[in-house]
C-alpha positions as CSV (number, residue, x, y, z in Angstrom):
1,M,127.6,135.6,127.1
2,L,127.6,139.4,127.2
3,M,126.5,141.3,124.1
4,Q,129.5,143.6,124.4
5,D,131.7,140.6,123.7
6,Y,130.4,140.5,120.2
7,R,130.4,142.8,117.2
8,T,129.3,142.7,113.6
9,M,131.1,143.8,110.4
10,R,130.3,143.9,106.7
11,L,132.1,141.2,104.7
12,D,133.4,141.1,101.2
13,P,135.2,138.5,99.0
14,T,138.4,139.0,100.9
15,H,136.6,137.0,103.7
16,N,135.8,134.1,101.5
17,E,138.1,131.5,103.1
18,S,137.0,132.4,106.6
19,M,133.3,132.1,105.6
20,L,133.9,128.8,104.0
21,A,135.5,127.5,107.2
22,I,132.4,128.6,109.2
23,L,130.2,126.9,106.7
24,A,132.1,123.6,107.0
25,A,131.8,123.8,110.8
26,S,128.0,124.2,110.7
27,P,126.6,120.9,109.3
28,I,122.9,120.0,109.1
29,N,121.3,116.8,110.1
30,A,118.6,115.4,107.7
31,N,117.2,111.9,107.2
32,G,120.1,110.3,109.0
33,L,122.8,112.3,107.2
34,Q,125.1,114.8,108.7
35,L,126.3,117.0,105.8
36,Y,126.9,120.5,104.7
37,F,126.7,122.2,101.3
38,D,130.3,122.9,100.3
39,K,130.3,126.2,98.3
40,S,134.0,126.3,97.7
41,P,136.0,127.6,96.0
42,D,134.0,130.9,96.0
43,L,131.1,131.3,98.3
44,F,130.2,134.5,96.4
45,T,129.5,132.7,93.2
46,I,125.8,131.9,94.1
47,P,124.9,135.5,95.1
48,Q,126.5,136.7,91.8
49,M,124.2,134.4,89.8
50,K,121.1,134.7,91.9
51,Y,120.8,138.2,93.3
52,S,120.8,141.7,91.8
53,S,122.6,142.8,94.9
54,S,123.6,141.2,98.2
55,E,125.3,142.0,101.5
56,H,127.0,139.8,104.1
57,L,127.4,140.5,107.8
58,G,130.1,138.8,109.9
59,M,129.8,138.1,113.7
60,F,132.9,138.4,115.8
61,K,133.9,137.9,119.4
62,G,136.9,140.2,119.6
63,D,138.9,139.3,116.5
64,E,137.5,135.7,116.4
65,F,135.1,135.1,113.5
66,K,132.1,133.2,114.9
67,G,129.5,133.3,112.1
68,F,127.9,135.2,109.2
69,G,124.6,135.9,107.5
70,S,123.6,137.0,104.0
71,L,120.8,139.0,102.5
72,G,120.1,139.2,98.7
73,Y,117.6,140.9,96.5
74,F,116.1,139.4,93.4
75,D,113.4,140.1,90.8
76,A,110.3,138.0,91.3
77,L,106.5,137.8,90.7
78,V,104.2,138.3,93.7
79,Q,100.5,138.1,93.1
80,G,101.3,138.3,89.4
81,Q,103.2,141.6,89.7
82,P,107.0,142.2,89.4
83,E,108.6,142.9,92.8
84,N,112.1,143.3,94.3
85,V,112.1,140.6,96.9
86,F,114.7,140.1,99.7
87,S,116.0,136.7,100.9
88,F,117.9,135.7,104.0
89,Y,120.3,132.9,103.3
90,N,123.7,131.5,104.4
91,F,123.1,132.0,108.2
92,Y,125.8,130.1,110.0
93,L,126.9,130.5,113.6
94,L,129.4,128.4,115.6
95,P,127.9,126.6,118.6
96,E,129.7,128.8,121.2
97,A,128.1,131.9,119.8
98,R,124.5,130.6,119.7
99,G,122.1,131.7,122.4
100,T,123.5,135.2,122.4
101,Q,121.9,138.5,121.4
102,I,124.1,138.6,118.3
103,V,121.4,137.1,116.1
104,K,119.0,139.9,116.9
105,E,121.6,142.5,116.2
106,V,122.3,141.0,112.8
107,A,118.5,140.8,112.0
108,R,118.1,144.4,113.1
109,D,120.9,145.5,110.8
110,F,119.5,143.6,107.8
111,F,116.0,144.7,108.3
112,S,117.1,148.3,108.6
113,S,118.8,148.0,105.2
114,V,115.7,146.4,103.6
115,R,113.3,149.2,104.3
116,G,112.5,151.2,101.2
117,K,114.1,148.6,98.9
118,A,111.6,145.6,99.0
119,N,108.2,144.9,100.4
120,Y,108.4,141.1,100.5
121,G,110.9,138.6,101.9
122,I,111.4,134.9,101.8
123,S,113.7,132.5,103.6
124,I,114.2,128.7,104.0
125,T,115.0,126.8,107.2
126,L,115.3,123.1,107.5
127,K,112.3,121.5,109.3
128,G,113.5,120.5,112.8
129,N,116.1,123.2,113.1
130,R,114.8,124.3,116.5
131,P,117.0,127.4,117.0
132,A,115.8,128.9,113.7
133,E,112.2,127.7,114.3
134,S,112.1,129.5,117.6
135,Y,112.1,132.9,115.7
136,I,109.2,132.0,113.4
137,G,106.0,133.9,114.1
138,K,107.3,135.8,117.1
139,K,107.4,139.5,117.6
140,I,110.9,140.1,118.8
141,A,111.0,143.9,118.7
142,D,109.2,146.9,117.0
143,W,111.8,146.9,114.2
144,Y,111.2,143.1,113.5
145,P,108.6,142.7,110.7
146,P,106.0,139.9,111.1
147,N,106.8,136.5,109.6
148,R,105.0,133.2,109.1
149,I,105.3,129.8,107.5
150,I,103.5,129.8,104.2
151,D,104.3,126.4,102.9
152,E,107.0,123.7,102.9
153,L,109.8,123.1,100.4
154,V,109.9,119.5,99.6
155,V,113.2,118.4,97.9
156,K,113.0,115.0,96.3
157,S,116.3,113.2,96.0
158,I,115.7,110.6,93.3
159,F,118.3,107.9,93.7
160,F,119.7,106.1,90.6
161,A,118.8,102.4,91.2
162,L,116.8,100.2,88.9
163,P,116.7,101.1,85.2
164,K,113.9,103.5,84.3
165,K,112.7,104.8,80.9
166,N,110.1,107.2,79.7
167,T,107.2,105.1,78.6
168,S,104.7,107.9,78.0
169,S,103.7,109.1,74.6
170,Y,105.8,112.2,75.0
171,K,109.2,112.4,73.3
172,I,112.0,114.0,75.3
173,R,114.9,115.7,73.6
174,N,117.5,118.4,74.3
175,A,116.4,121.8,73.5
176,C,117.8,123.9,70.6
177,L,117.8,127.6,69.9
178,E,114.6,127.4,67.8
179,D,112.8,126.2,71.0
180,I,113.4,129.3,73.0
181,P,110.1,131.0,72.3
182,D,108.2,127.9,73.4
183,I,110.4,127.4,76.4
184,V,109.9,131.0,77.6
185,R,106.2,130.8,76.9
186,L,105.9,127.7,79.1
187,L,108.1,129.2,81.9
188,Q,106.2,132.5,81.8
189,A,102.9,130.7,82.2
190,E,104.2,128.5,85.1
191,H,105.8,131.3,87.1
192,A,103.0,133.8,86.6
193,Q,100.8,131.6,88.7
194,R,103.4,131.1,91.4
195,D,104.4,133.6,94.1
196,F,108.1,134.4,94.1
197,G,108.2,133.0,90.5
198,I,110.9,134.1,88.2
199,P,110.2,136.5,85.3
200,F,111.4,135.0,82.0
201,H,112.0,137.0,78.8
202,E,113.2,135.9,75.4
203,D,115.6,138.9,75.0
204,T,117.5,138.0,78.2
205,F,117.2,134.2,78.1
206,L,120.5,133.4,76.6
207,A,122.4,136.0,78.6
208,N,121.0,134.5,81.8
209,L,122.2,131.1,80.6
210,A,125.6,132.4,79.9
211,N,125.8,134.0,83.4
212,R,125.3,130.4,84.8
213,K,127.7,128.9,82.3
214,L,125.0,126.9,80.6
215,S,123.6,126.5,77.1
216,V,120.1,125.9,75.8
217,E,121.0,122.3,75.3
218,N,121.0,121.9,79.1
219,Y,117.2,122.2,78.8
220,Y,115.0,119.2,78.0
221,V,111.7,119.5,76.2
222,A,108.8,117.2,76.1
223,T,106.9,117.0,72.8
224,T,103.8,115.4,71.5
225,P,104.0,112.8,68.7
226,G,103.3,115.8,66.4
227,G,106.2,117.8,67.7
228,K,104.4,120.4,69.9
229,I,106.4,121.3,73.0
230,K,104.4,120.6,76.2
231,G,107.0,120.6,78.9
232,V,110.5,121.8,79.7
233,C,113.1,121.6,82.5
234,L,116.7,122.4,83.1
235,A,119.1,119.6,84.2
236,W,122.0,121.3,85.9
237,D,125.2,120.0,87.5
238,C,125.9,122.6,90.2
239,S,129.0,121.0,91.5
240,A,131.2,123.9,90.4
241,F,129.7,126.0,93.2
242,R,127.7,123.7,95.5
243,R,128.2,120.1,96.6
244,P,126.6,118.1,99.4
245,R,129.6,116.9,101.5
246,V,128.9,114.0,103.8
247,L,130.3,114.1,107.4
248,S,128.6,111.0,108.8
249,Y,125.7,108.6,108.5
250,S,123.5,107.7,111.4
251,S,121.6,104.5,112.0
252,K,118.5,106.1,110.6
253,F,120.2,106.1,107.2
254,Y,121.5,102.5,107.3
255,P,118.5,101.0,105.5
256,T,119.1,103.3,102.5
257,L,122.8,102.4,102.6
258,W,122.1,98.7,102.8
259,T,119.6,98.8,99.9
260,Y,122.0,100.9,97.8
261,A,124.9,98.6,98.6
262,A,122.9,95.5,97.5
263,L,121.9,97.2,94.2
264,E,125.5,98.4,93.6
265,K,126.6,94.8,93.3
266,I,124.3,94.1,90.3
267,L,123.8,97.6,88.8
268,P,126.1,100.3,87.4
269,L,125.7,102.7,90.3
270,A,128.2,105.3,91.6
271,P,129.6,104.2,95.0
272,F,128.1,106.0,98.0
273,P,130.5,108.7,99.3
274,A,132.5,107.9,102.4
275,A,132.7,110.5,105.2
276,G,134.4,113.6,103.8
277,E,133.3,112.9,100.2
278,C,130.5,114.5,98.2
279,F,127.4,113.2,96.6
280,N,127.2,113.9,92.9
281,E,123.8,115.3,92.0
282,L,121.9,116.6,89.0
283,T,119.5,119.5,89.9
284,I,116.2,120.0,88.1
285,T,115.0,123.6,87.9
286,D,113.3,126.0,85.4
287,Y,110.5,123.4,84.9
288,A,107.1,123.9,83.4
289,V,104.5,121.6,81.8
290,T,101.2,122.3,80.1
291,N,98.3,122.4,82.5
292,R,100.8,121.4,85.2
293,D,100.3,117.8,84.2
294,P,102.3,115.4,86.4
295,V,102.4,112.9,83.5
296,I,104.5,115.3,81.4
297,M,106.8,116.1,84.3
298,H,107.2,112.4,85.1
299,A,108.2,111.8,81.5
300,L,110.9,114.5,81.8
301,L,112.2,113.1,85.0
302,C,112.3,109.5,83.7
303,E,114.2,110.5,80.5
304,I,116.8,112.5,82.4
305,Y,117.1,109.6,84.8
306,H,117.6,107.1,81.9
307,R,120.2,109.3,80.1
308,H,122.3,109.7,83.2
309,Y,121.8,106.2,84.6
310,K,125.3,105.0,84.0
311,S,126.9,108.3,84.8
312,K,128.7,109.5,88.0
313,Y,125.6,110.8,89.7
314,H,124.1,109.5,92.9
315,F,120.7,111.2,92.5
316,I,118.6,113.8,90.9
317,Q,117.3,116.7,93.0
318,W,113.9,118.2,92.2
319,A,111.6,120.2,94.4
320,S,108.5,122.3,94.8
321,C,106.3,123.5,97.6
322,G,104.5,120.9,99.6
323,S,101.1,122.2,98.4
324,D,102.0,121.5,94.8
325,P,100.2,118.4,93.3
326,L,103.0,118.3,90.6
327,L,105.2,116.7,93.2
328,Q,103.5,113.4,92.4
329,A,105.5,113.3,89.2
330,A,108.3,111.7,91.3
331,N,106.1,108.7,92.1
332,G,107.5,105.5,90.8
333,L,111.1,106.7,91.2
334,W,113.0,105.7,94.4
335,H,113.4,109.0,96.3
336,K,113.7,110.5,99.8
337,N,112.3,113.8,100.8
338,M,114.0,116.6,102.7
339,T,111.5,119.2,104.0
340,S,112.1,122.8,105.0
341,H,109.9,125.7,106.0
342,I,109.2,128.5,103.6
343,I,109.0,131.7,105.7
344,F,107.4,134.8,104.5
345,N,108.1,138.4,105.6
346,S,106.5,141.7,104.6
347,M,107.8,145.2,105.4
348,D,104.3,146.5,104.7
349,P,101.8,145.3,107.3
350,E,98.9,145.4,104.8
351,R,100.8,143.2,102.3
352,Y,101.6,140.7,105.0
353,H,98.1,139.3,104.8
354,I,98.4,138.1,101.2
355,Q,98.0,134.4,100.8
356,P,100.9,133.2,98.6
357,H,100.1,130.6,96.0
358,L,102.5,127.8,95.1
359,P,105.6,129.7,96.4
360,Y,108.6,129.0,94.2
361,I,112.2,128.3,95.4
362,D,115.1,127.7,93.0
363,I,117.0,124.9,94.8
364,A,120.1,125.4,92.6
365,F,120.9,128.4,94.8
366,I,120.2,127.1,98.3
């Protein structure tokens, strides 16, 4: 396909419906599922919550909309220092436009806009996505900054199945306003040791929650028998702006379907969605535990699981980088993993050689 057949154009919220249609036509295949993340009614909700600024570039053949990509900036901690970080996300291209030079043109446009604004970049691509993987680690052109895989993002989908309670010595309860100093302290300690971690501050904590239409009660805290807070996490229903919509199941997923169907006959589980329907999920984010102790994190996961056991949810989503020992907190809960590459960019060649530690990705905004 000739490059002159294609053009790019900046997009804004007036293109929302067309962008949602491209998203729906660009499913992913993972663990025997064909699905896409339905971000209706407004695809611009996530960038408004996540990024300090963002831009969107559409790809057209003549007047036909063929795909789009997004770039956002957010405040993060890198090597313990505050940085403005850029992130590529929402890159969707219809099959007939793949294999053209349009992807390089979009990348050139985005990277040109990044220079002078951010030194570091981060992006996520599903493991096994060969078209996207073909660009990793390659020098495409002089304007293309180096990139490499620095870790994996492991998303654990914890299915509601057999009853499960917190049996540890830690008591789990919903947070209250008086807990905010301890919550922020724990989150600050966690994210200070993680590259691309989020800066947390007491004076902006409630405002950030309000921006996400949440309250402090959406947090759960783990306390010792004496009442000291040792762990925290946020349990968030993100269905208002992101839902995993099933298109089909392959034979690879049949064992999970059969197991779930058998359990559904004897347990109060939500029916698995048919093609075209959505999974109902609860997302765990903003988590931190003293000494990064998996026992405390496991107690939090078990209590949230127990409280929502007879609810409408199919599973709980929780994630960290593959190098994180804290992931073992999901052991003992029936779960399946979805793995993606975490890709690192640097606009500064000297900073490209840093070795990121426990890179953090907020899965609520993927």
